[in-house]
N, C-alpha and C positions, 0 to 999 in steps of 0.2 A: 725447632720450627722458626723459620725466618720471619721477621716482622712483615716483610713484603707479602707473605702469603695471606695474612689476615687482612692486610690493606686491600688486596684484590678480592679476598674471599667473601666480603659482605655482599657482593653482587649475586651470589647464589642463595643468600639468606632473605633478602627483602626485594620487593618490587622497586625498580628504578624510578617509578612514578610516585612513590610514597614520600612522606615528609622526611623519613630517614634517608631515602635515596637522594633527595634534593640536598639535604645537609651534607651527605657524604660527597656528592659531586662538588660542592663548594669547598668543603674542608680538605679533601684530598688533592684536588687540583693537579699540579705538575708532579706531586709526589707519586700519584698512581702511574703516570707516564714513566717516571724514573724506574720504578720497580718492574713494570711490564717490559720496558726496554732491556732491562738487565736479566730478564728471564727468570725472575724470582717468584713468579706465580706458580702454583702447583702444576706439575707436569702430568699429562694424560698419556697412558700407554695405548697400545693398539686396540685394547679391549674397552677403551673409554674410562678406565679406572684411573684414580689419581695416585701419584707416586709420592712417597715421602723423600726426605733428603738423601736416603740411601738407594733410591730408585725402586723401592718395594711398594707394590700396589696395596692400598688399604681398603678398597672396595666401598660398598654402599654404607656399611656401618661406620667406616672411617670418615667418609664424606659427611655423614650426618653429624658426627661428633665435631668435625672441623667446622661445619656450618654453625653449630651451637656456639662454639668458641669464638668464631669470627663475629657473630652477631653480638655476643656478650661484650667483647672488647670494643667494638665500635660504639655500642650503646654506652659503655663506660666513658669513652672519650666525650661523647655528646653531653651526657649528664654531668660529667666532671666540669666541663666548660660552664654549665649552668650554675652549679653549686659554688664554684670558685668565685663567681661574680655576684653571688646572692647578697652579700653584705656591701656591695658597691665598691669593693676593693679586689685587686688581684694580688694575693699574697705569695711571696716567694716560697714559703714553707708548704703551701697547698700545691703549688705547681711542682715543687720538688718531690712531693709524695707520689704524684703521677709519674714523673720522670723516673723515679727510683724503681717503681714497679716495672716499667717498660725496660729499664736498664737491666734489672735482674732477670727478666724473662727473655729478653731478645737481644740485649747488648746496647752499647753506647749509641750506635747509629739509630736504633729504635727510639731511644730517649730524645734524640735530636729531632727526629721526624715527628714523634708524638708531640713534642713541644710546638712544632710548626703547625700541626693540626689544631691544637688548642688555640694558638694565636689566630689562625684562620677563622675559627668559630667565634672568637671574640670580635673579630672584624666583621663577620657576618651579622652578629647581633647589633653592632654599632651602626652598620649601614642600613639595616632594616627596622631598627627601633625595638624597644623593650616589649611593646604590646604584641607585635608579630612574633617575636622570639618566644615569649611565654606561651602564646597560642600554639606554636609549632612544637614546643617541648611537651605541651599537654597532648597533642596528637601523636607525637613520637612515642610517648610513654604507653599510649593505648596500643600502638603497633607492637611495642616490646612485650606487652602483656599477652598478646595473641601468639607470639613466637616462643616465649620463654616459660619454663616451668615456674611455679611459685618459689621453689628453692633457689633457682637461678636468680630470680628477681630479688629475693631477700639478700643474696650475696652481693648483688649489685648495690643495694641500699647500704650494706655494711661498708663497702668501699667508699661510698659517698659520705657516710658519716665519718669515716677516718679522715677524709679530705677536709670536712668542716672542722674537725678537731685539731688539724695539723698545726694551726697557729696558736694553740693553747687555749682558745676561747671559742665558744659557739654562741653567737648572738641570736636574737629573736628572728631576724630576717633569714638567717641560715636554717634554723630549725623549722620555720614556717615553710621555706622552700622545700626542705627535705620531706616534710609531711605532705605537701601538695604532690610531690613526685610519688610518694608512697601510695597515696590515694589514686593517682592516675595509673599507677602500675597494678591497681586492683589489689592492694595490700592494706593491712590495718595501719593507719598512721601512728598508732601507739608503738609500733616497732621502732620508730625513730628514737623515742625516749629511752627504750631499752638499749638500743645499740649505742647511743651517745654515752651511756654509763658503763659500757664494756671496758674492762681494764681498771675501773675504779677500785679503790682499796677500802672504802668505808662500808659500813653495814647498810647505809642508805643507798649507796650505789648498787649493792648486791640485790636489795629488794627491787630496785628500779629495773635491773637487768631481767629479773624474772617476771616483771610486770605485776607485782603484788605490793601490798603495804605491810607494815610491821604488825598490823592487826590480823593478818592471815593466820589461819590454823595450820598446824603441822601438816595435816593432810592436804591443805591447799598449797602449801609450799612444795610438797612432793609432786603434786599434780602439775603445778606451774613448771617445775624443773623438767618433768617427763615430756611435757609438750614442747618446751624449748629444745630439749635434746633431740627429739624426733625431727622437728622442723629444720634444725641447723646442723644435723650430722654431716660432716665433710664428705661422706660417700655420695651424698645427694648432688654434689657438684663435680664429681670425679671426671665427667666428660669435658669439663671446661679447661682441663690441663692441670699439671702438677703445681704450677704457681698459684692458681686460683684455689686449688684444694688446700694448699699450705696456708693460705690466708683464712680459709674456712676452718681449718684445724686450730689455728690460733684463736679464732672467735669461739669455737667450741670449748677450748680450754678456759677462756675467760668466763664462759657460762658455768662451767664446772667449778671454777674458783669462787664465783658468786654463791653457788649452791653450798659449797663447803664452808664459806664464811657464815652463812645463815645457819647451817646445821650446827656448827661449832657454838655459835652464840646461843642457840636454843637447847644445846645438849642432845641433839637428834643424832640418830645413827642410820 
């Protein structure tokens, strides 16, 4: 799937008069013209169906899945721009994490264009001020919550937490910004503490991932794990593409690792 396809594809996912539409119009700028001029937007056949790169129509179900992916990816870019700046700095490591995802999913050109989108969004915030930016992020998150399933929103949060962790530290401003985004996405802000501990190797990290304390009973441990496993199963984001599902699979493995660490420490089976 060419990067240009989702660049243009957001038009079918949101109203152009919305906050996301306004941000997209500014962020994409000439990039959109480049891709439309090169003919890289999805092609329609005589039946009005969209074709993939091999010219095969994928119909209504395919268009719906493409719309979900387009919306997810553009939402990721907008919120990445927000979280990258949350601590008042633009860190190379955080930018590179986003570029690496785009590079692996779409190629080097995608990473370059994605970087340009982020820079345009940084410029938009600078021109309009922090107060307006935060208000628009608040409104944009509410739009996302109307369009995305809870599982898709949780995967979006997981990506944002990885961005915040990319420089090796997550300060209070970043965690506060992440929790505010979670609340605006109509999700439990506690998810942020759980996701920020994913991949940790200590028993404290493991308990934090499951959202429980060391005082929890064995039954409470099992219940917390089952709830996490159901919510974060990678099949729930399968329509967002193989790259997003792969990231969800890694998250799911980290949840399983946390469970195994606790089970081993308690002698549970």
